[in-house]
A tleap script that builds the chain and sets N, CA, C and O, in Angstrom:
source leaprc.protein.ff14SB
mol = sequence {
  NMET ASP GLN PHE GLY LEU SER ALA ASP ASP
  LEU GLY HIE SER LEU ASP ILE VAL ASN LYS
  ALA GLY GLN ASP THR GLY VAL SER THR ASP
  ALA LEU PHE GLN LYS VAL THR ASP GLY ALA
  PRO ALA LEU GLN SER LEU GLY LEU SER PHE
  GLU GLU SER VAL VAL LEU MET ALA GLN PHE
  GLU GLN SER GLY LEU ASP SER GLY LYS THR
  LEU ASN TYR MET THR LYS ALA ARG GLN LEU
  ARG GLN ASN GLU GLN GLN ALA CLEU
}
set mol.1.N position { -3.808 7.166 -8.656 }
set mol.1.CA position { -5.001 6.370 -8.538 }
set mol.1.C position { -5.171 5.478 -9.765 }
set mol.1.O position { -5.810 4.428 -9.700 }
set mol.2.N position { -4.601 5.904 -10.863 }
set mol.2.CA position { -4.692 5.095 -12.081 }
set mol.2.C position { -4.045 3.731 -11.887 }
set mol.2.O position { -4.455 2.745 -12.499 }
set mol.3.N position { -3.024 3.683 -11.022 }
set mol.3.CA position { -2.315 2.433 -10.811 }
set mol.3.C position { -3.236 1.334 -10.297 }
set mol.3.O position { -3.000 0.153 -10.553 }
set mol.4.N position { -4.270 1.712 -9.585 }
set mol.4.CA position { -5.200 0.736 -9.029 }
set mol.4.C position { -6.469 0.611 -9.871 }
set mol.4.O position { -7.425 -0.055 -9.472 }
set mol.5.N position { -6.468 1.251 -11.029 }
set mol.5.CA position { -7.616 1.171 -11.910 }
set mol.5.C position { -8.813 1.967 -11.424 }
set mol.5.O position { -9.950 1.670 -11.789 }
set mol.6.N position { -8.561 2.986 -10.596 }
set mol.6.CA position { -9.644 3.812 -10.068 }
set mol.6.C position { -9.881 5.003 -10.985 }
set mol.6.O position { -8.941 5.572 -11.540 }
set mol.7.N position { -11.128 5.364 -11.133 }
set mol.7.CA position { -11.475 6.497 -11.983 }
set mol.7.C position { -11.855 7.700 -11.123 }
set mol.7.O position { -11.860 7.625 -9.894 }
set mol.8.N position { -12.168 8.790 -11.779 }
set mol.8.CA position { -12.592 9.995 -11.064 }
set mol.8.C position { -13.864 9.731 -10.268 }
set mol.8.O position { -14.089 10.345 -9.225 }
set mol.9.N position { -14.687 8.825 -10.755 }
set mol.9.CA position { -15.920 8.477 -10.040 }
set mol.9.C position { -15.628 7.808 -8.692 }
set mol.9.O position { -16.457 7.848 -7.783 }
set mol.10.N position { -14.454 7.198 -8.569 }
set mol.10.CA position { -14.075 6.506 -7.335 }
set mol.10.C position { -13.413 7.426 -6.318 }
set mol.10.O position { -13.094 7.002 -5.207 }
set mol.11.N position { -13.205 8.686 -6.697 }
set mol.11.CA position { -12.446 9.607 -5.851 }
set mol.11.C position { -13.072 9.787 -4.469 }
set mol.11.O position { -12.357 9.763 -3.468 }
set mol.12.N position { -14.372 9.964 -4.395 }
set mol.12.CA position { -15.032 10.162 -3.102 }
set mol.12.C position { -14.830 8.985 -2.171 }
set mol.12.O position { -14.510 9.157 -0.995 }
set mol.13.N position { -15.018 7.790 -2.701 }
set mol.13.CA position { -14.830 6.578 -1.885 }
set mol.13.C position { -13.359 6.435 -1.473 }
set mol.13.O position { -13.059 6.052 -0.342 }
set mol.14.N position { -12.456 6.744 -2.395 }
set mol.14.CA position { -11.017 6.647 -2.094 }
set mol.14.C position { -10.627 7.613 -0.984 }
set mol.14.O position { -9.862 7.265 -0.085 }
set mol.15.N position { -11.160 8.829 -1.053 }
set mol.15.CA position { -10.874 9.813 0.001 }
set mol.15.C position { -11.413 9.337 1.351 }
set mol.15.O position { -10.770 9.527 2.383 }
set mol.16.N position { -12.588 8.721 1.337 }
set mol.16.CA position { -13.156 8.182 2.577 }
set mol.16.C position { -12.248 7.108 3.177 }
set mol.16.O position { -12.030 7.077 4.388 }
set mol.17.N position { -11.727 6.241 2.331 }
set mol.17.CA position { -10.842 5.159 2.790 }
set mol.17.C position { -9.582 5.739 3.424 }
set mol.17.O position { -9.184 5.335 4.517 }
set mol.18.N position { -8.960 6.686 2.733 }
set mol.18.CA position { -7.717 7.282 3.232 }
set mol.18.C position { -7.988 8.077 4.502 }
set mol.18.O position { -7.208 8.005 5.451 }
set mol.19.N position { -9.065 8.822 4.532 }
set mol.19.CA position { -9.404 9.618 5.713 }
set mol.19.C position { -9.645 8.710 6.929 }
set mol.19.O position { -9.163 8.995 8.025 }
set mol.20.N position { -10.386 7.625 6.729 }
set mol.20.CA position { -10.673 6.687 7.824 }
set mol.20.C position { -9.379 6.058 8.341 }
set mol.20.O position { -9.160 5.987 9.550 }
set mol.21.N position { -8.533 5.608 7.431 }
set mol.21.CA position { -7.265 5.003 7.846 }
set mol.21.C position { -6.401 6.014 8.592 }
set mol.21.O position { -5.750 5.673 9.580 }
set mol.22.N position { -6.397 7.252 8.121 }
set mol.22.CA position { -5.639 8.298 8.794 }
set mol.22.C position { -6.163 8.573 10.192 }
set mol.22.O position { -5.382 8.737 11.129 }
set mol.23.N position { -7.475 8.624 10.339 }
set mol.23.CA position { -8.075 8.851 11.653 }
set mol.23.C position { -7.791 7.686 12.595 }
set mol.23.O position { -7.523 7.887 13.780 }
set mol.24.N position { -7.851 6.473 12.065 }
set mol.24.CA position { -7.630 5.283 12.896 }
set mol.24.C position { -6.186 5.164 13.376 }
set mol.24.O position { -5.926 4.629 14.454 }
set mol.25.N position { -5.247 5.664 12.571 }
set mol.25.CA position { -3.837 5.454 12.886 }
set mol.25.C position { -3.061 6.710 13.246 }
set mol.25.O position { -1.953 6.624 13.777 }
set mol.26.N position { -3.631 7.880 12.963 }
set mol.26.CA position { -2.916 9.122 13.237 }
set mol.26.C position { -1.944 9.520 12.145 }
set mol.26.O position { -1.157 10.448 12.333 }
set mol.27.N position { -1.977 8.844 11.012 }
set mol.27.CA position { -1.112 9.172 9.877 }
set mol.27.C position { -1.872 10.156 8.993 }
set mol.27.O position { -3.065 9.977 8.746 }
set mol.28.N position { -1.196 11.180 8.521 }
set mol.28.CA position { -1.877 12.195 7.712 }
set mol.28.C position { -2.346 11.612 6.381 }
set mol.28.O position { -1.716 10.717 5.819 }
set mol.29.N position { -3.455 12.135 5.899 }
set mol.29.CA position { -3.999 11.646 4.635 }
set mol.29.C position { -3.049 11.946 3.476 }
set mol.29.O position { -2.927 11.144 2.549 }
set mol.30.N position { -2.386 13.083 3.524 }
set mol.30.CA position { -1.420 13.411 2.471 }
set mol.30.C position { -0.309 12.375 2.418 }
set mol.30.O position { 0.070 11.907 1.345 }
set mol.31.N position { 0.210 12.023 3.594 }
set mol.31.CA position { 1.285 11.033 3.658 }
set mol.31.C position { 0.808 9.671 3.162 }
set mol.31.O position { 1.536 8.976 2.455 }
set mol.32.N position { -0.411 9.291 3.531 }
set mol.32.CA position { -0.935 7.998 3.082 }
set mol.32.C position { -1.097 7.955 1.567 }
set mol.32.O position { -0.704 6.982 0.924 }
set mol.33.N position { -1.670 9.002 1.002 }
set mol.33.CA position { -1.809 9.047 -0.458 }
set mol.33.C position { -0.457 8.920 -1.129 }
set mol.33.O position { -0.305 8.175 -2.097 }
set mol.34.N position { 0.521 9.642 -0.619 }
set mol.34.CA position { 1.852 9.612 -1.228 }
set mol.34.C position { 2.486 8.235 -1.112 }
set mol.34.O position { 3.058 7.731 -2.078 }
set mol.35.N position { 2.389 7.628 0.056 }
set mol.35.CA position { 2.999 6.311 0.274 }
set mol.35.C position { 2.340 5.238 -0.575 }
set mol.35.O position { 3.024 4.368 -1.115 }
set mol.36.N position { 1.027 5.287 -0.699 }
set mol.36.CA position { 0.323 4.300 -1.517 }
set mol.36.C position { 0.625 4.528 -2.997 }
set mol.36.O position { 0.789 3.570 -3.752 }
set mol.37.N position { 0.697 5.776 -3.409 }
set mol.37.CA position { 1.028 6.075 -4.800 }
set mol.37.C position { 2.438 5.615 -5.128 }
set mol.37.O position { 2.665 4.979 -6.157 }
set mol.38.N position { 3.387 5.935 -4.250 }
set mol.38.CA position { 4.782 5.526 -4.467 }
set mol.38.C position { 4.930 4.007 -4.481 }
set mol.38.O position { 5.706 3.459 -5.263 }
set mol.39.N position { 4.187 3.338 -3.616 }
set mol.39.CA position { 4.314 1.890 -3.493 }
set mol.39.C position { 3.345 1.089 -4.339 }
set mol.39.O position { 3.287 -0.135 -4.224 }
set mol.40.N position { 2.577 1.770 -5.195 }
set mol.40.CA position { 1.519 1.086 -5.958 }
set mol.40.C position { 1.998 -0.141 -6.733 }
set mol.40.O position { 1.348 -1.183 -6.650 }
set mol.41.N position { 3.095 -0.072 -7.477 }
set mol.41.CA position { 3.506 -1.273 -8.218 }
set mol.41.C position { 3.786 -2.473 -7.301 }
set mol.41.O position { 3.390 -3.601 -7.595 }
set mol.42.N position { 4.465 -2.209 -6.204 }
set mol.42.CA position { 4.777 -3.298 -5.271 }
set mol.42.C position { 3.522 -3.796 -4.569 }
set mol.42.O position { 3.352 -5.001 -4.382 }
set mol.43.N position { 2.651 -2.888 -4.183 }
set mol.43.CA position { 1.415 -3.276 -3.513 }
set mol.43.C position { 0.545 -4.120 -4.435 }
set mol.43.O position { -0.057 -5.102 -4.001 }
set mol.44.N position { 0.481 -3.743 -5.686 }
set mol.44.CA position { -0.298 -4.518 -6.649 }
set mol.44.C position { 0.337 -5.870 -6.915 }
set mol.44.O position { -0.369 -6.859 -7.110 }
set mol.45.N position { 1.659 -5.926 -6.925 }
set mol.45.CA position { 2.325 -7.215 -7.156 }
set mol.45.C position { 2.061 -8.183 -6.003 }
set mol.45.O position { 2.152 -9.401 -6.161 }
set mol.46.N position { 1.734 -7.620 -4.848 }
set mol.46.CA position { 1.374 -8.453 -3.699 }
set mol.46.C position { -0.111 -8.817 -3.723 }
set mol.46.O position { -0.597 -9.536 -2.850 }
set mol.47.N position { -0.821 -8.317 -4.726 }
set mol.47.CA position { -2.232 -8.649 -4.888 }
set mol.47.C position { -3.177 -7.828 -4.033 }
set mol.47.O position { -4.307 -8.244 -3.779 }
set mol.48.N position { -2.719 -6.650 -3.583 }
set mol.48.CA position { -3.541 -5.826 -2.703 }
set mol.48.C position { -4.368 -4.813 -3.483 }
set mol.48.O position { -3.912 -4.256 -4.481 }
set mol.49.N position { -5.575 -4.586 -3.020 }
set mol.49.CA position { -6.441 -3.552 -3.589 }
set mol.49.C position { -6.012 -2.189 -3.051 }
set mol.49.O position { -5.134 -2.096 -2.193 }
set mol.50.N position { -6.632 -1.148 -3.558 }
set mol.50.CA position { -6.341 0.196 -3.053 }
set mol.50.C position { -6.653 0.279 -1.559 }
set mol.50.O position { -5.835 0.760 -0.776 }
set mol.51.N position { -7.824 -0.187 -1.174 }
set mol.51.CA position { -8.225 -0.115 0.232 }
set mol.51.C position { -7.269 -0.908 1.126 }
set mol.51.O position { -6.856 -0.420 2.177 }
set mol.52.N position { -6.923 -2.109 0.717 }
set mol.52.CA position { -5.987 -2.924 1.500 }
set mol.52.C position { -4.620 -2.252 1.587 }
set mol.52.O position { -3.959 -2.309 2.623 }
set mol.53.N position { -4.204 -1.622 0.506 }
set mol.53.CA position { -2.910 -0.939 0.473 }
set mol.53.C position { -2.875 0.233 1.441 }
set mol.53.O position { -1.893 0.427 2.158 }
set mol.54.N position { -3.950 1.012 1.458 }
set mol.54.CA position { -4.018 2.171 2.359 }
set mol.54.C position { -3.950 1.705 3.808 }
set mol.54.O position { -3.191 2.252 4.607 }
set mol.55.N position { -4.737 0.703 4.139 }
set mol.55.CA position { -4.769 0.203 5.520 }
set mol.55.C position { -3.406 -0.360 5.911 }
set mol.55.O position { -2.923 -0.096 7.012 }
set mol.56.N position { -2.782 -1.131 5.026 }
set mol.56.CA position { -1.477 -1.718 5.330 }
set mol.56.C position { -0.421 -0.641 5.573 }
set mol.56.O position { 0.321 -0.701 6.553 }
set mol.57.N position { -0.360 0.342 4.677 }
set mol.57.CA position { 0.644 1.397 4.822 }
set mol.57.C position { 0.393 2.217 6.086 }
set mol.57.O position { 1.343 2.610 6.762 }
set mol.58.N position { -0.860 2.475 6.409 }
set mol.58.CA position { -1.188 3.220 7.627 }
set mol.58.C position { -0.773 2.433 8.864 }
set mol.58.O position { -0.246 3.004 9.818 }
set mol.59.N position { -1.008 1.128 8.848 }
set mol.59.CA position { -0.633 0.304 9.997 }
set mol.59.C position { 0.880 0.217 10.154 }
set mol.59.O position { 1.390 0.233 11.274 }
set mol.60.N position { 1.597 0.125 9.042 }
set mol.60.CA position { 3.059 0.145 9.109 }
set mol.60.C position { 3.534 1.425 9.776 }
set mol.60.O position { 4.344 1.383 10.702 }
set mol.61.N position { 3.035 2.557 9.312 }
set mol.61.CA position { 3.448 3.846 9.847 }
set mol.61.C position { 3.073 3.995 11.320 }
set mol.61.O position { 3.864 4.501 12.116 }
set mol.62.N position { 1.886 3.561 11.676 }
set mol.62.CA position { 1.446 3.643 13.068 }
set mol.62.C position { 2.350 2.800 13.969 }
set mol.62.O position { 2.599 3.159 15.121 }
set mol.63.N position { 2.831 1.695 13.444 }
set mol.63.CA position { 3.689 0.796 14.224 }
set mol.63.C position { 5.128 1.298 14.317 }
set mol.63.O position { 5.959 0.698 14.998 }
set mol.64.N position { 5.415 2.397 13.631 }
set mol.64.CA position { 6.765 2.953 13.676 }
set mol.64.C position { 7.671 2.410 12.589 }
set mol.64.O position { 8.874 2.672 12.595 }
set mol.65.N position { 7.106 1.656 11.654 }
set mol.65.CA position { 7.899 1.124 10.557 }
set mol.65.C position { 7.900 2.110 9.396 }
set mol.65.O position { 6.911 2.802 9.154 }
set mol.66.N position { 8.996 2.166 8.695 }
set mol.66.CA position { 9.054 2.941 7.466 }
set mol.66.C position { 8.325 2.105 6.420 }
set mol.66.O position { 8.843 1.080 5.976 }
set mol.67.N position { 7.142 2.530 6.028 }
set mol.67.CA position { 6.308 1.717 5.153 }
set mol.67.C position { 6.966 1.454 3.798 }
set mol.67.O position { 6.800 0.376 3.229 }
set mol.68.N position { 7.702 2.419 3.287 }
set mol.68.CA position { 8.383 2.230 2.010 }
set mol.68.C position { 9.443 1.149 2.082 }
set mol.68.O position { 9.516 0.283 1.210 }
set mol.69.N position { 10.263 1.196 3.120 }
set mol.69.CA position { 11.301 0.180 3.286 }
set mol.69.C position { 10.690 -1.188 3.559 }
set mol.69.O position { 11.142 -2.196 3.016 }
set mol.70.N position { 9.673 -1.217 4.394 }
set mol.70.CA position { 9.018 -2.485 4.713 }
set mol.70.C position { 8.424 -3.107 3.459 }
set mol.70.O position { 8.521 -4.316 3.254 }
set mol.71.N position { 7.817 -2.288 2.630 }
set mol.71.CA position { 7.248 -2.782 1.388 }
set mol.71.C position { 8.338 -3.316 0.468 }
set mol.71.O position { 8.144 -4.337 -0.191 }
set mol.72.N position { 9.479 -2.640 0.415 }
set mol.72.CA position { 10.605 -3.132 -0.387 }
set mol.72.C position { 11.080 -4.491 0.105 }
set mol.72.O position { 11.356 -5.377 -0.704 }
set mol.73.N position { 11.179 -4.671 1.426 }
set mol.73.CA position { 11.597 -5.949 1.987 }
set mol.73.C position { 10.598 -7.053 1.641 }
set mol.73.O position { 10.986 -8.173 1.308 }
set mol.74.N position { 9.317 -6.726 1.723 }
set mol.74.CA position { 8.287 -7.713 1.398 }
set mol.74.C position { 8.366 -8.121 -0.077 }
set mol.74.O position { 8.207 -9.293 -0.418 }
set mol.75.N position { 8.610 -7.150 -0.929 }
set mol.75.CA position { 8.709 -7.426 -2.359 }
set mol.75.C position { 9.922 -8.298 -2.652 }
set mol.75.O position { 9.838 -9.242 -3.437 }
set mol.76.N position { 11.046 -7.982 -2.024 }
set mol.76.CA position { 12.258 -8.788 -2.218 }
set mol.76.C position { 12.054 -10.212 -1.712 }
set mol.76.O position { 12.482 -11.170 -2.355 }
set mol.77.N position { 11.405 -10.347 -0.568 }
set mol.77.CA position { 11.140 -11.681 -0.020 }
set mol.77.C position { 10.240 -12.477 -0.962 }
set mol.77.O position { 10.449 -13.674 -1.163 }
set mol.78.N position { 9.258 -11.823 -1.526 }
set mol.78.CA position { 8.354 -12.483 -2.472 }
set mol.78.C position { 9.124 -12.942 -3.709 }
set mol.78.O position { 8.904 -14.048 -4.204 }
set mol.79.N position { 10.020 -12.101 -4.205 }
set mol.79.CA position { 10.814 -12.464 -5.376 }
set mol.79.C position { 11.743 -13.638 -5.076 }
set mol.79.O position { 11.900 -14.539 -5.900 }
set mol.80.N position { 12.353 -13.625 -3.901 }
set mol.80.CA position { 13.223 -14.735 -3.518 }
set mol.80.C position { 12.446 -16.038 -3.436 }
set mol.80.O position { 12.927 -17.084 -3.870 }
set mol.81.N position { 11.263 -15.973 -2.889 }
set mol.81.CA position { 10.431 -17.170 -2.775 }
set mol.81.C position { 10.057 -17.698 -4.158 }
set mol.81.O position { 10.086 -18.905 -4.395 }
set mol.82.N position { 9.712 -16.807 -5.051 }
set mol.82.CA position { 9.386 -17.226 -6.412 }
set mol.82.C position { 10.580 -17.871 -7.081 }
set mol.82.O position { 10.431 -18.884 -7.765 }
set mol.83.N position { 11.760 -17.306 -6.898 }
set mol.83.CA position { 12.976 -17.865 -7.479 }
set mol.83.C position { 13.259 -19.246 -6.903 }
set mol.83.O position { 13.665 -20.148 -7.636 }
set mol.84.N position { 13.052 -19.422 -5.610 }
set mol.84.CA position { 13.271 -20.716 -4.988 }
set mol.84.C position { 12.294 -21.760 -5.523 }
set mol.84.O position { 12.667 -22.910 -5.756 }
set mol.85.N position { 11.046 -21.351 -5.713 }
set mol.85.CA position { 10.040 -22.277 -6.216 }
set mol.85.C position { 10.351 -22.668 -7.666 }
set mol.85.O position { 10.117 -23.810 -8.063 }
set mol.86.N position { 10.867 -21.743 -8.442 }
set mol.86.CA position { 11.217 -22.050 -9.826 }
set mol.86.C position { 12.404 -23.007 -9.887 }
set mol.86.O position { 12.504 -23.824 -10.803 }
set mol.87.N position { 13.296 -22.903 -8.913 }
set mol.87.CA position { 14.474 -23.763 -8.886 }
set mol.87.C position { 14.105 -25.212 -8.545 }
set mol.87.O position { 14.833 -26.142 -8.892 }
set mol.88.N position { 12.981 -25.390 -7.869 }
set mol.88.CA position { 12.551 -26.742 -7.521 }
set mol.88.C position { 11.964 -27.374 -8.724 }
set mol.88.O position { 11.531 -28.524 -8.667 }
savepdb mol mol.pdb
quit
């Protein structure tokens, strides 16, 4: 949770977000916490908040996508785009 700048005071709200996303998508809250924690650097580099990250990862999983791999592909695509823009 530190990766997103959340404190212990934010824990209740964070649990509500993860629980809601889990209920909406059928993904376990434990899995969502783990996926968001593992993907935090990449999610933040994409400019996503904690709440946006949880919802995105839950939707990936619900759609049958491996959220970790999908996030890696998105990060690589973003880096390639930045490199192309720098070359111009």
